[in-house]
C-alpha positions as CSV (number, residue, x, y, z in Angstrom):
1,M,3.4,-6.5,13.8
2,E,7.0,-5.4,13.9
3,N,8.9,-3.8,11.1
4,D,12.6,-4.5,10.4
5,C,13.3,-0.9,9.2
6,L,11.8,2.5,9.1
7,D,10.1,4.0,6.0
8,N,11.9,3.2,2.8
9,E,11.5,4.8,-0.7
10,I,10.7,1.8,-3.0
11,D,10.4,1.9,-6.8
12,L,6.8,1.0,-7.9
13,H,8.1,-1.5,-10.4
14,R,9.4,-3.6,-7.5
15,I,6.0,-3.9,-5.8
16,I,3.7,-6.8,-6.6
17,L,0.0,-5.9,-6.4
18,R,-1.0,-9.5,-5.6
19,Y,-4.3,-8.6,-3.9
20,A,-5.4,-5.7,-6.2
21,H,-8.2,-7.9,-7.5
22,T,-9.8,-7.9,-4.0
23,R,-10.1,-4.1,-3.8
24,V,-13.1,-2.1,-5.0
25,K,-12.1,0.9,-7.1
26,N,-13.8,4.2,-6.2
27,E,-12.6,6.9,-8.6
28,T,-13.9,9.8,-6.4
29,V,-11.9,8.6,-3.4
30,L,-8.9,8.0,-5.6
31,N,-9.0,11.5,-7.1
32,K,-9.3,13.0,-3.6
33,L,-6.3,11.1,-2.4
34,R,-4.3,12.0,-5.5
35,C,-5.0,15.7,-5.0
36,S,-4.0,15.3,-1.3
37,I,-0.7,13.6,-2.1
38,E,0.0,16.2,-4.8
39,R,-0.5,18.9,-2.3
40,Y,0.9,17.5,0.9
41,G,3.0,14.5,-0.2
42,Q,2.5,10.9,1.0
43,L,1.7,11.1,4.7
44,T,1.3,7.4,5.4
45,P,3.6,4.7,4.1
46,V,2.3,1.6,2.5
47,L,3.0,-1.8,4.1
48,I,5.0,-4.4,2.1
49,V,6.6,-7.7,2.7
50,P,9.7,-9.1,1.0
51,A,9.1,-11.4,-2.0
52,E,11.2,-13.1,-4.6
53,D,13.7,-11.4,-6.9
54,N,14.3,-8.4,-4.7
55,R,10.6,-7.4,-5.0
56,F,7.8,-6.8,-2.4
57,V,4.2,-7.8,-2.0
58,L,1.9,-4.9,-1.2
59,I,-0.2,-5.7,1.9
60,D,-1.8,-2.3,2.7
61,G,-2.0,0.8,0.7
62,Y,-3.4,-0.1,-2.7
63,L,-5.2,3.2,-3.1
64,R,-2.1,5.1,-2.2
65,V,-0.1,3.2,-4.8
66,L,-2.7,3.9,-7.4
67,A,-2.8,7.6,-6.6
68,I,1.0,7.9,-6.6
69,N,1.1,6.2,-9.9
70,K,-1.5,8.6,-11.3
71,I,0.6,11.5,-10.2
72,G,3.4,10.1,-12.3
73,S,5.8,9.3,-9.5
74,D,7.8,6.1,-9.7
75,T,8.5,5.6,-6.0
76,V,6.4,5.1,-2.8
77,M,7.2,5.4,0.9
78,A,6.8,2.0,2.4
79,Q,7.3,0.1,5.7
80,I,8.8,-3.3,5.2
81,S,7.3,-5.9,7.5
82,D,9.5,-8.7,8.8
83,V,6.6,-11.1,9.2
84,E,5.3,-13.8,6.8
85,E,2.9,-12.5,4.1
86,K,-0.1,-14.4,5.5
87,D,0.5,-13.0,9.0
88,A,0.9,-9.4,7.6
89,L,-2.4,-9.8,5.8
90,I,-4.2,-11.0,9.0
91,C,-2.8,-8.1,10.9
92,A,-3.8,-5.6,8.2
93,L,-7.3,-7.0,8.1
94,G,-7.6,-7.0,11.9
95,K,-6.4,-3.5,12.5
96,G,-8.8,-0.6,12.8
97,N,-8.6,0.9,9.3
98,E,-9.7,4.4,8.5
99,R,-12.3,3.0,6.2
100,Q,-14.8,0.2,6.2
101,L,-14.2,-2.7,3.8
102,D,-16.9,-3.2,1.2
103,A,-18.7,-6.5,1.5
104,I,-17.1,-7.8,-1.7
105,E,-13.6,-7.1,-0.3
């Protein structure tokens, strides 16, 4: 998957969490990530694709967005993908993530 630009700082209100309902929430993991981001900053950008009305659909990084929101920040570092939303989803699901997906996901 290619990206049309490097990391961008994007306002959280411009990000559509279209697939949030597919993610299992784990408060312990979320709190650990929140503490890490508070201490070291956001190390890995989220992946987004352009949507309507100058907004973006979040493809990968739902936990990071939640943690950043809990910190009280209103921006997130993101890579903007230049591929179609469905193709970005397939690539995100196919790549070797740092965590296993739960069966319900």
